[in-house]
Backbone as JSON, one array per atom type, in Angstrom:
{
  "sequence": "MSSTRSIECILTKHQDLLSSLRLPDLLTSPSEPLESKKIPYVTHLELLSIANDLPIIRKNLQKYTKHRKYNELTDAVCHIQNTVDEYLFVNEQLMNKFDAARAVPTPRLSEEPQSGDEHDPTKLSHDANDDLSLLRQRLLAGGTHTSFDDEAPNINKANEYHESIQEDIMSELTGLASSLRESAISFSAKLADDNKALDKTSDAMYKNETMMRQVGNNLNNYVTNKTGGKISFWFLLKLTLVVYAVFFGMVIIVKIFPKL",
  "N": [[18.75, -134.87, 117.65], [15.71, -136.11, 118.44], [14.29, -138.22, 119.47], [14.21, -141.68, 120.52], [13.87, -143.19, 118.3], [15.12, -141.81, 116.21], [17.78, -141.96, 117.09], [18.13, -144.73, 116.98], [17.92, -145.08, 114.22], [20.23, -143.72, 113.28], [22.25, -145.3, 114.47], [21.79, -147.67, 113.09], [22.52, -146.87, 110.5], [25.28, -146.44, 110.93], [26.1, -149.06, 111.58], [25.55, -150.37, 109.17], [27.39, -149.05, 107.52], [29.82, -149.85, 108.69], [29.66, -152.58, 108.15], [29.83, -152.51, 105.38], [32.48, -151.86, 104.96], [34.1, -154.12, 105.16], [36.42, -155.05, 106.49], [39.19, -157.03, 107.68], [39.12, -158.86, 110.79], [40.52, -158.92, 114.17], [40.84, -161.56, 114.75], [41.81, -162.8, 112.55], [44.08, -165.0, 110.98], [47.63, -164.69, 111.46], [49.14, -165.48, 109.26], [47.52, -165.03, 107.09], [47.02, -162.64, 104.52], [46.39, -159.13, 105.01], [43.85, -157.48, 103.5], [41.99, -155.03, 101.64], [39.34, -153.59, 99.77], [38.89, -150.88, 99.53], [40.56, -147.66, 99.62], [42.85, -147.3, 102.25], [43.13, -144.84, 103.57], [40.76, -143.41, 103.08], [38.96, -145.12, 104.31], [39.87, -144.76, 106.9], [39.06, -142.1, 107.4], [36.24, -142.44, 107.34], [35.88, -144.15, 109.57], [36.8, -142.46, 111.61], [34.8, -140.51, 111.47], [32.54, -141.92, 112.37], [33.45, -142.57, 114.96], [33.58, -140.01, 116.11], [30.88, -139.36, 116.2], [29.78, -141.06, 118.11], [30.16, -140.22, 120.93], [28.36, -138.03, 121.01], [25.95, -139.33, 120.49], [25.8, -140.95, 122.78], [25.5, -138.96, 124.75], [22.99, -137.81, 124.08], [21.46, -140.07, 124.41], [21.27, -140.39, 127.13], [19.07, -138.97, 127.91], [16.93, -140.61, 127.77], [16.76, -142.62, 129.76], [14.81, -144.09, 131.04], [13.42, -145.28, 129.09], [12.08, -148.05, 127.22], [13.78, -149.13, 125.32], [16.28, -148.39, 126.04], [18.44, -149.91, 127.17], [18.95, -151.68, 125.06], [19.77, -149.91, 122.99], [22.02, -148.81, 124.22], [23.72, -151.06, 124.4], [24.09, -151.46, 121.66], [25.52, -149.14, 120.95], [27.9, -149.58, 122.43], [28.8, -151.9, 121.16], [29.29, -150.93, 118.54], [31.3, -149.09, 119.15], [33.38, -150.77, 120.03], [33.82, -152.2, 117.67], [34.67, -150.14, 115.94], [37.06, -149.33, 117.19], [38.57, -151.68, 116.88], [38.66, -151.87, 114.06], [40.04, -149.52, 113.45], [42.59, -150.12, 114.39], [43.26, -152.31, 112.73], [43.06, -151.05, 110.24], [45.12, -149.23, 110.37], [47.37, -150.86, 110.08], [46.85, -151.67, 107.47], [47.18, -149.23, 106.13], [49.92, -148.79, 106.49], [50.89, -150.97, 105.04], [49.87, -150.29, 102.55], [51.28, -147.92, 101.94], [53.86, -148.96, 101.89], [53.72, -150.68, 99.7], [53.33, -149.02, 97.53], [55.44, -147.31, 97.52], [58.08, -145.41, 96.06], [61.37, -146.16, 95.24], [64.13, -144.14, 96.25], [66.54, -142.77, 94.14], [70.07, -143.24, 94.34], [72.83, -141.05, 94.37], [75.47, -141.7, 94.5], [77.57, -144.5, 95.25], [77.47, -146.15, 98.42], [80.0, -146.21, 100.93], [81.92, -149.14, 101.54], [81.9, -151.44, 104.33], [84.45, -152.14, 105.14], [86.02, -150.05, 104.28], [85.54, -147.78, 105.71], [87.14, -146.56, 107.58], [89.45, -146.01, 106.24], [91.68, -143.65, 105.34], [92.92, -143.07, 102.9], [91.24, -144.28, 101.0], [88.91, -142.86, 101.51], [89.63, -140.24, 100.8], [90.11, -140.66, 98.11], [87.53, -141.37, 97.23], [86.24, -138.95, 97.75], [87.53, -137.26, 95.94], [86.69, -138.46, 93.57], [83.91, -137.97, 93.76], [83.93, -135.17, 93.62], [84.95, -134.81, 91.07], [82.94, -136.0, 89.55], [80.84, -134.29, 90.16], [81.83, -131.91, 89.08], [81.84, -132.57, 86.39], [79.12, -132.82, 85.9], [78.22, -130.22, 86.4], [79.57, -128.81, 84.41], [78.61, -129.86, 82.09], [77.16, -128.68, 80.04], [74.58, -128.94, 78.87], [74.59, -131.49, 77.9], [73.98, -135.06, 78.11], [73.43, -136.22, 81.37], [73.74, -137.85, 84.62], [71.53, -137.01, 86.0], [69.51, -136.96, 84.19], [68.8, -139.59, 84.03], [67.36, -139.92, 86.3], [64.92, -138.77, 85.85], [62.76, -140.45, 84.79], [62.09, -141.89, 87.15], [61.21, -139.81, 88.79], [58.98, -138.99, 87.33], [57.43, -141.28, 87.56], [56.95, -141.21, 90.31], [55.43, -138.85, 90.48], [53.2, -139.63, 88.94], [52.29, -141.68, 90.55], [51.52, -140.31, 92.94], [49.54, -138.65, 91.84], [47.67, -140.57, 91.02], [46.91, -141.58, 93.51], [45.73, -139.27, 94.61], [43.58, -138.93, 92.84], [42.11, -141.29, 93.36], [41.49, -140.88, 96.05], [39.93, -138.56, 95.86], [37.74, -139.53, 94.38], [36.72, -141.41, 96.19], [36.12, -139.72, 98.35], [34.15, -138.18, 97.18], [32.11, -140.09, 96.85], [31.71, -140.65, 99.57], [30.8, -138.15, 100.47], [28.38, -137.97, 99.08], [26.99, -140.14, 100.2], [26.85, -139.25, 102.86], [25.25, -137.03, 102.47], [22.85, -138.23, 101.64], [22.26, -139.61, 104.0], [21.88, -137.44, 105.73], [19.6, -136.3, 104.56], [17.71, -138.37, 104.89], [17.71, -138.46, 107.68], [16.69, -135.91, 108.3], [14.15, -136.27, 107.24], [13.17, -138.22, 109.0], [13.15, -136.69, 111.33], [11.18, -134.84, 110.63], [8.95, -136.55, 110.51], [8.84, -137.3, 113.21], [8.25, -134.82, 114.37], [5.69, -134.41, 113.31], [4.33, -136.52, 114.57], [4.6, -135.69, 117.24], [3.09, -133.32, 117.15], [0.52, -134.35, 116.6], [0.16, -135.84, 118.95], [0.2, -133.81, 120.91], [-2.09, -132.38, 120.13], [-4.06, -134.33, 120.6], [-3.79, -134.62, 123.39], [-4.56, -132.06, 124.2], [-7.26, -132.06, 123.4], [-8.23, -134.13, 125.06], [-7.77, -132.96, 127.55], [-9.53, -130.77, 127.43], [-11.95, -132.17, 127.24], [-11.99, -133.54, 129.72], [-12.12, -131.39, 131.48], [-14.64, -130.41, 130.82], [-16.23, -132.58, 131.62], [-15.7, -132.54, 134.37], [-16.82, -130.05, 135.04], [-19.51, -130.61, 134.49], [-20.03, -132.59, 136.42], [-19.68, -131.1, 138.78], [-21.76, -129.25, 138.46], [-23.91, -131.01, 138.63], [-23.72, -132.0, 141.27], [-24.05, -129.63, 142.64], [-26.69, -128.91, 141.93], [-28.11, -131.02, 143.1], [-27.52, -131.0, 145.83], [-27.62, -128.4, 146.55], [-25.34, -126.99, 146.68], [-24.13, -127.63, 149.04], [-22.91, -130.18, 151.15], [-24.32, -132.11, 153.48], [-23.93, -133.39, 156.89], [-25.63, -135.54, 157.43], [-26.18, -136.51, 154.92], [-23.68, -137.56, 154.18], [-23.5, -139.53, 156.14], [-25.66, -141.22, 155.45], [-24.78, -142.05, 152.94], [-22.49, -143.49, 153.69], [-23.63, -145.58, 155.17], [-25.06, -146.86, 153.16], [-22.98, -147.8, 151.54], [-21.7, -149.61, 153.29], [-23.8, -151.4, 153.65], [-24.13, -152.47, 151.09], [-21.64, -153.7, 150.84], [-21.66, -155.69, 152.9], [-23.84, -157.15, 151.98], [-22.79, -158.24, 149.61], [-20.79, -159.86, 150.71], [-22.33, -161.75, 152.11], [-23.69, -162.93, 150.01], [-21.55, -164.11, 148.62], [-20.7, -165.98, 150.51], [-22.93, -167.65, 150.85], [-24.03, -168.59, 148.35], [-22.0, -170.3, 147.07], [-22.26, -172.63, 148.65], [-24.75, -173.56, 147.96]],
  "CA": [[18.07, -136.12, 117.94], [14.53, -135.78, 119.22], [13.65, -139.42, 119.99], [15.01, -142.91, 120.41], [13.75, -143.69, 116.93], [16.18, -141.17, 115.42], [19.05, -142.55, 117.53], [18.2, -146.08, 116.43], [18.17, -144.94, 112.77], [21.63, -143.36, 113.09], [23.06, -146.46, 114.79], [21.65, -148.62, 111.98], [23.36, -146.36, 109.41], [26.68, -146.7, 111.26], [26.34, -150.5, 111.46], [25.6, -150.7, 107.73], [28.65, -148.54, 106.99], [30.89, -150.74, 109.16], [29.55, -153.85, 107.42], [30.26, -152.31, 104.0], [33.92, -151.7, 104.88], [34.64, -155.47, 104.94], [37.8, -155.13, 106.98], [39.45, -158.23, 108.48], [39.09, -158.62, 112.22], [41.73, -159.28, 114.88], [40.93, -163.01, 114.83], [42.39, -163.31, 111.31], [45.37, -165.65, 111.19], [48.74, -163.82, 111.02], [49.65, -165.89, 107.95], [46.64, -164.53, 106.05], [47.31, -161.23, 104.23], [45.34, -158.15, 105.27], [43.48, -156.82, 102.25], [40.76, -154.25, 101.62], [39.06, -153.06, 98.44], [38.92, -149.42, 99.58], [41.82, -147.04, 100.03], [42.83, -147.26, 103.72], [42.98, -143.47, 104.1], [39.33, -143.09, 103.04], [38.36, -145.91, 105.39], [40.24, -144.1, 108.16], [38.16, -140.94, 107.56], [34.91, -142.93, 107.68], [35.92, -144.64, 110.95], [36.87, -141.3, 112.5], [33.49, -139.86, 111.48], [31.68, -142.7, 113.28], [33.97, -142.42, 116.32], [33.21, -138.68, 116.61], [29.44, -139.31, 116.43], [29.36, -141.89, 119.24], [29.95, -139.46, 122.18], [27.13, -137.23, 120.91], [24.83, -140.26, 120.64], [25.73, -141.32, 124.21], [24.97, -137.82, 125.5], [21.56, -137.7, 123.82], [20.79, -141.27, 124.89], [21.05, -140.26, 128.56], [17.76, -138.35, 128.15], [15.89, -141.64, 127.69], [17.19, -143.73, 130.61], [13.65, -144.87, 131.45], [12.76, -145.84, 127.9], [12.2, -149.51, 127.16], [14.86, -149.5, 124.4], [17.53, -147.75, 126.47], [19.5, -150.92, 127.3], [19.26, -152.19, 123.73], [20.55, -148.9, 122.27], [23.33, -148.7, 124.87], [24.53, -152.2, 123.94], [24.44, -151.23, 120.25], [26.59, -148.13, 120.93], [29.13, -150.23, 122.89], [29.25, -152.82, 120.1], [29.85, -150.12, 117.46], [32.55, -148.51, 119.63], [34.41, -151.83, 120.0], [34.13, -152.5, 116.27], [35.44, -149.02, 115.39], [38.43, -149.42, 117.74], [39.24, -152.81, 116.23], [38.89, -151.53, 112.66], [41.09, -148.51, 113.38], [43.87, -150.8, 114.55], [43.53, -153.08, 111.52], [43.24, -150.13, 109.11], [46.46, -148.63, 110.49], [48.28, -151.81, 109.43], [46.61, -151.61, 106.03], [47.78, -148.01, 105.61], [51.37, -149.03, 106.41], [51.11, -151.88, 103.91], [49.55, -149.53, 101.33], [52.41, -147.02, 101.68], [55.04, -149.75, 101.53], [53.54, -151.29, 98.38], [53.36, -148.0, 96.48], [56.57, -146.4, 97.69], [59.05, -145.39, 94.95], [62.72, -146.06, 95.83], [64.87, -142.92, 95.95], [67.83, -143.11, 93.51], [71.27, -142.77, 95.03], [73.75, -140.37, 93.46], [76.77, -142.36, 94.54], [77.6, -145.73, 96.02], [77.85, -146.0, 99.8], [81.28, -146.85, 101.22], [81.85, -150.46, 102.14], [82.2, -151.45, 105.76], [85.89, -152.23, 105.38], [86.71, -148.83, 103.85], [85.04, -146.6, 106.42], [88.21, -145.9, 108.36], [90.66, -145.91, 105.41], [91.75, -142.25, 104.88], [93.29, -143.03, 101.47], [90.03, -144.6, 100.23], [87.94, -141.77, 101.68], [90.07, -139.1, 99.99], [89.92, -141.03, 96.71], [86.1, -141.23, 96.94], [85.9, -137.53, 97.73], [88.0, -136.72, 94.66], [85.78, -138.96, 92.53], [82.64, -137.24, 93.86], [84.15, -133.81, 93.13], [85.1, -134.86, 89.61], [81.62, -136.25, 88.97], [80.05, -133.06, 90.31], [82.35, -130.93, 88.13], [81.39, -132.97, 85.06], [77.69, -132.51, 85.79], [78.02, -128.78, 86.3], [80.16, -128.32, 83.18], [78.19, -130.71, 80.98], [76.73, -127.82, 78.94], [73.36, -129.42, 78.21], [74.7, -132.88, 77.44], [73.31, -136.06, 78.95], [74.04, -136.47, 82.68], [73.03, -138.86, 85.42], [70.24, -136.47, 86.45], [68.5, -137.33, 83.21], [68.34, -140.95, 84.33], [66.44, -139.86, 87.44], [63.64, -138.19, 85.42], [61.66, -141.43, 84.79], [61.66, -142.18, 88.52], [60.43, -138.67, 89.27], [57.69, -139.05, 86.65], [56.67, -142.36, 88.19], [56.5, -140.73, 91.63], [54.34, -137.91, 90.25], [52.03, -140.4, 88.52], [51.81, -142.4, 91.74], [50.8, -139.37, 93.81], [48.33, -138.21, 91.16], [46.68, -141.66, 91.08], [46.37, -141.61, 94.88], [44.83, -138.13, 94.78], [42.34, -139.2, 92.1], [41.34, -142.3, 94.09], [40.95, -140.27, 97.27], [38.87, -137.64, 95.47], [36.55, -140.31, 94.02], [36.16, -141.98, 97.42], [35.53, -138.63, 99.12], [32.89, -137.8, 96.52], [31.11, -141.07, 97.25], [31.41, -140.46, 100.99], [29.97, -136.94, 100.62], [27.02, -138.28, 98.61], [26.33, -140.99, 101.21], [26.52, -138.4, 104.01], [24.11, -136.18, 102.07], [21.65, -139.07, 101.7], [21.98, -139.86, 105.42], [21.32, -136.22, 106.3], [18.24, -136.14, 104.05], [16.85, -139.35, 105.57], [17.59, -138.05, 109.07], [15.75, -134.78, 108.35], [12.8, -136.81, 107.02], [12.77, -138.84, 110.26], [12.82, -135.62, 112.27], [9.87, -134.29, 110.24], [7.92, -137.51, 110.96], [8.73, -137.18, 114.67], [7.54, -133.57, 114.68], [4.27, -134.63, 113.04], [3.79, -137.37, 115.64], [4.49, -134.87, 118.44], [1.96, -132.41, 116.96], [-0.71, -135.12, 116.78], [0.05, -136.18, 120.37], [-0.18, -132.61, 121.65], [-3.49, -132.09, 119.82], [-4.9, -135.3, 121.31], [-3.76, -134.28, 124.82], [-5.37, -130.86, 124.38], [-8.66, -132.46, 123.32], [-8.56, -134.87, 126.27], [-7.84, -132.02, 128.66], [-10.79, -130.02, 127.29], [-13.06, -133.06, 127.56], [-12.0, -133.79, 131.17], [-12.63, -130.18, 132.15], [-16.08, -130.35, 130.62], [-16.84, -133.6, 132.49], [-15.61, -132.05, 135.74], [-17.83, -129.01, 135.23], [-20.83, -131.25, 134.54], [-20.18, -133.22, 137.74], [-19.86, -130.05, 139.78], [-23.12, -128.73, 138.31], [-24.87, -132.02, 139.12], [-23.67, -132.01, 142.73], [-24.62, -128.37, 143.11], [-28.14, -128.97, 141.76], [-28.72, -132.0, 144.0], [-27.3, -130.68, 147.25], [-27.71, -126.97, 146.8], [-24.0, -126.44, 146.9], [-23.62, -128.04, 150.35], [-23.04, -131.61, 151.5], [-24.57, -132.13, 154.92], [-23.43, -134.53, 157.64], [-26.57, -136.66, 157.3], [-25.98, -137.08, 153.58], [-22.48, -138.4, 154.23], [-23.8, -140.71, 156.96], [-26.48, -142.12, 154.64], [-23.93, -142.63, 151.89], [-21.63, -144.49, 154.33], [-24.45, -146.75, 155.5], [-25.37, -147.57, 151.9], [-21.75, -148.5, 151.1], [-21.52, -150.77, 154.17], [-24.87, -152.38, 153.38], [-23.79, -153.15, 149.83], [-20.48, -154.56, 151.09], [-22.09, -156.88, 153.65], [-24.69, -157.96, 151.11], [-21.92, -159.0, 148.71], [-20.13, -160.91, 151.5], [-23.31, -162.8, 152.39], [-23.95, -163.67, 148.75], [-20.37, -164.94, 148.32], [-20.63, -167.08, 151.47], [-24.1, -168.55, 150.79], [-24.26, -169.2, 147.04], [-21.15, -171.47, 146.77], [-22.77, -173.81, 149.35], [-25.93, -174.07, 147.26]],
  "C": [[16.89, -135.84, 118.87], [13.85, -137.0, 119.8], [14.59, -140.6, 119.84], [14.93, -143.5, 119.01], [14.84, -143.09, 116.03], [17.55, -141.74, 115.8], [19.21, -143.94, 116.95], [18.49, -146.05, 114.92], [19.64, -144.62, 112.5], [22.54, -144.54, 113.39], [22.97, -147.52, 113.69], [22.49, -148.19, 110.79], [24.83, -146.65, 109.67], [27.0, -148.19, 111.14], [26.41, -150.94, 110.0], [26.92, -150.23, 107.12], [29.82, -149.41, 107.42], [30.86, -152.08, 108.44], [30.04, -153.71, 105.99], [31.77, -152.16, 103.86], [34.63, -153.02, 104.6], [36.11, -155.56, 105.31], [38.0, -156.44, 107.73], [39.48, -157.89, 109.96], [40.4, -159.09, 112.85], [41.91, -160.79, 115.0], [41.52, -163.62, 113.56], [43.77, -163.89, 111.59], [46.5, -164.74, 110.72], [49.28, -164.19, 109.65], [48.78, -165.38, 106.81], [46.91, -163.06, 105.79], [46.1, -160.35, 104.53], [45.08, -157.39, 103.97], [42.16, -156.09, 102.42], [40.59, -153.65, 100.24], [39.13, -151.54, 98.4], [40.32, -148.93, 99.93], [41.81, -146.88, 101.55], [42.64, -145.86, 104.28], [41.52, -143.02, 104.09], [38.59, -143.85, 104.14], [38.66, -145.29, 106.75], [39.35, -142.89, 108.43], [36.76, -141.38, 107.95], [34.86, -143.42, 109.13], [36.01, -143.48, 111.94], [35.54, -140.56, 112.58], [32.53, -140.59, 112.42], [32.13, -142.52, 114.73], [33.62, -141.06, 116.92], [31.71, -138.56, 116.88], [29.02, -140.05, 117.7], [29.23, -141.12, 120.55], [28.68, -138.61, 122.16], [25.9, -138.12, 121.08], [24.68, -140.68, 122.1], [25.1, -140.2, 125.04], [23.47, -137.68, 125.31], [20.78, -138.92, 124.34], [20.51, -141.21, 126.38], [19.7, -139.61, 128.9], [16.65, -139.38, 128.22], [16.27, -142.86, 128.52], [16.02, -144.63, 131.03], [12.91, -145.48, 130.27], [13.02, -147.34, 127.82], [13.33, -149.97, 126.25], [16.21, -148.92, 124.83], [18.68, -148.76, 126.54], [19.92, -151.46, 125.93], [20.13, -151.2, 122.94], [21.93, -148.71, 122.89], [24.26, -149.83, 124.45], [24.97, -152.02, 122.49], [25.57, -150.2, 120.14], [27.92, -148.74, 121.37], [29.69, -151.17, 121.82], [29.9, -152.05, 118.94], [31.18, -149.52, 117.88], [33.68, -149.54, 119.59], [34.81, -152.16, 118.56], [34.98, -151.4, 115.64], [36.88, -149.06, 115.89], [39.21, -150.54, 117.06], [39.59, -152.48, 114.78], [39.96, -150.46, 112.51], [42.48, -149.13, 113.51], [44.24, -151.58, 113.29], [43.81, -152.16, 110.34], [44.59, -149.43, 109.17], [47.51, -149.56, 109.87], [48.1, -151.8, 107.91], [47.22, -150.35, 105.41], [49.3, -148.16, 105.49], [51.7, -149.93, 105.22], [50.87, -151.16, 102.58], [50.71, -148.6, 100.96], [53.64, -147.8, 101.24], [54.94, -150.32, 100.12], [53.68, -150.27, 97.26], [54.52, -147.03, 96.61], [57.53, -146.54, 96.52], [60.44, -145.25, 95.55], [63.44, -144.8, 95.36], [66.22, -143.27, 95.34], [68.99, -142.5, 94.27], [72.24, -142.18, 94.02], [75.11, -141.05, 93.42], [76.68, -143.58, 95.4], [78.05, -145.44, 97.45], [79.19, -146.69, 100.05], [81.07, -148.19, 101.88], [82.31, -150.39, 103.58], [83.69, -151.49, 106.04], [86.64, -150.97, 105.06], [86.3, -147.6, 104.63], [86.16, -145.84, 107.1], [89.51, -145.83, 107.57], [90.75, -144.49, 104.87], [92.12, -142.14, 103.41], [92.08, -143.26, 100.6], [89.03, -143.46, 100.31], [88.35, -140.56, 100.83], [89.89, -139.38, 98.51], [88.45, -140.9, 96.31], [85.68, -139.77, 96.89], [86.34, -136.88, 96.42], [87.1, -137.17, 93.51], [84.46, -138.21, 92.54], [82.79, -135.81, 93.32], [84.28, -133.8, 91.62], [83.75, -135.11, 88.94], [80.75, -135.0, 89.04], [80.5, -132.01, 89.31], [81.89, -131.26, 86.71], [79.9, -132.65, 84.86], [77.46, -131.01, 85.62], [78.53, -128.21, 84.98], [79.72, -129.11, 81.96], [77.71, -129.89, 79.8], [75.55, -128.35, 78.17], [73.46, -130.83, 77.7], [74.02, -133.81, 78.43], [74.1, -136.28, 80.23], [73.24, -137.51, 83.41], [71.71, -138.34, 85.95], [69.14, -136.8, 85.47], [67.97, -138.74, 83.45], [67.34, -140.97, 85.47], [65.07, -139.34, 87.03], [62.52, -139.23, 85.36], [61.15, -141.78, 86.18], [60.82, -141.05, 89.09], [59.05, -138.65, 88.62], [56.81, -140.14, 87.24], [56.13, -141.93, 89.55], [55.33, -139.76, 91.48], [53.06, -138.64, 89.83], [51.42, -141.16, 89.71], [51.0, -141.49, 92.65], [49.51, -138.87, 93.14], [47.25, -139.29, 91.2], [46.06, -141.76, 92.47], [45.38, -140.47, 95.1], [43.51, -138.35, 94.05], [41.47, -140.22, 92.83], [40.71, -141.71, 95.34], [39.81, -139.32, 96.94], [37.59, -138.4, 95.1], [35.9, -140.91, 95.26], [35.51, -140.9, 98.27], [34.23, -138.15, 98.5], [31.78, -138.78, 96.88], [30.73, -140.94, 98.7], [30.53, -139.23, 101.21], [28.54, -137.21, 100.16], [26.28, -139.16, 99.62], [25.97, -140.19, 102.45], [25.33, -137.5, 103.7], [22.82, -136.99, 102.14], [21.27, -139.37, 103.16], [21.36, -138.63, 106.07], [19.88, -136.0, 105.84], [17.28, -137.1, 104.75], [16.65, -138.98, 107.03], [16.63, -136.88, 109.23], [14.32, -135.25, 108.12], [12.28, -137.48, 108.29], [12.39, -137.79, 111.29], [11.46, -134.99, 111.93], [8.74, -135.22, 110.67], [7.73, -137.43, 112.47], [7.98, -135.91, 115.07], [6.04, -133.7, 114.41], [3.62, -135.47, 114.13], [3.62, -136.57, 116.93], [3.31, -133.89, 118.33], [0.63, -133.14, 117.16], [-0.93, -135.46, 118.25], [-0.39, -134.97, 121.19], [-1.63, -132.22, 121.38], [-4.44, -133.04, 120.56], [-4.94, -134.99, 122.81], [-4.59, -133.03, 125.09], [-6.86, -131.19, 124.34], [-9.09, -133.22, 124.57], [-8.66, -133.95, 127.48], [-9.14, -131.22, 128.61], [-11.98, -130.88, 127.67], [-13.15, -133.33, 129.06], [-12.49, -132.57, 131.93], [-14.14, -130.07, 132.01], [-16.8, -131.36, 131.5], [-16.81, -133.15, 133.94], [-16.63, -130.95, 136.02], [-19.23, -129.58, 135.3], [-21.07, -131.92, 135.88], [-20.4, -132.19, 138.84], [-21.26, -129.46, 139.7], [-24.15, -129.71, 138.85], [-24.91, -132.03, 140.64], [-24.3, -130.75, 143.3], [-26.15, -128.37, 143.01], [-28.8, -129.92, 142.76], [-28.6, -131.6, 145.46], [-27.41, -129.21, 147.56], [-26.37, -126.34, 147.1], [-23.4, -126.83, 148.23], [-23.86, -129.53, 150.53], [-23.15, -131.69, 153.0], [-23.99, -133.39, 155.56], [-24.32, -135.75, 157.46], [-26.45, -137.31, 155.91], [-24.77, -138.0, 153.55], [-22.73, -139.66, 155.05], [-24.64, -141.72, 156.17], [-25.65, -142.81, 153.55], [-23.02, -143.71, 152.47], [-22.41, -145.75, 154.65], [-24.8, -147.55, 154.24], [-24.16, -148.38, 151.43], [-21.52, -149.74, 151.96], [-22.57, -151.84, 153.91], [-24.58, -153.16, 152.09], [-22.63, -154.11, 150.04], [-20.88, -155.83, 151.82], [-23.01, -157.76, 152.83], [-23.86, -158.8, 150.14], [-21.21, -160.11, 149.45], [-21.08, -162.06, 151.77], [-23.59, -163.62, 151.14], [-22.79, -164.59, 148.42], [-20.3, -166.14, 149.26], [-21.75, -168.1, 151.27], [-24.17, -169.27, 149.46], [-23.29, -170.34, 146.71], [-21.63, -172.75, 147.46], [-23.99, -174.38, 148.67], [-25.49, -174.83, 146.01]]
}
């Protein structure tokens, strides 16, 4: 970051990205469902990227404490920080809701014991014998149909679910990478414009410095030619008297002419 203009450009990019997320805020009524069009995990990565950039922006902004836009940029950074913190909290709830909505229930191999039969040793031994007999039948099935075959559709559904999530995340990450690439290109273009402006400014300052030196040399040559390189006491006295005479003449004119 070489100028406040670059910092302002980056903050504008972050504000546009936060606006495009369209996340509900904390003022949303609890009865209203929290919804988002993007996958919450991708949104979480985008928010973390902005949160990691803000300390660097604050550090570079300290170089321009006397700039006229310093207070405005500081307020913008604080506003973005508050928005990111709020969105991270809301997005965490969306991630929990996203996981709960797409979770696949795990099939149970056997029924759980009822509350009344937990301490019955006869029932527990009977259940253990049943479990052993079922396990023996599965192991000795010899390629016939078992209860494990019934679990295959659920496993396929789980695999399809995870594959769909991976595809969605990959598509979102591709879009995020392209947007970051465009932001980097625009930022480099802004830096090139700033470098051109700095080069023009340095050239103008060099020309002004050369011109002032030339004017100073001309004045020194004029004084040297008129006084012979020396300024005498009488010359200074005459110059002082002329200045006082001009001053008193102006005072007299100011006092007399308004009365006329």
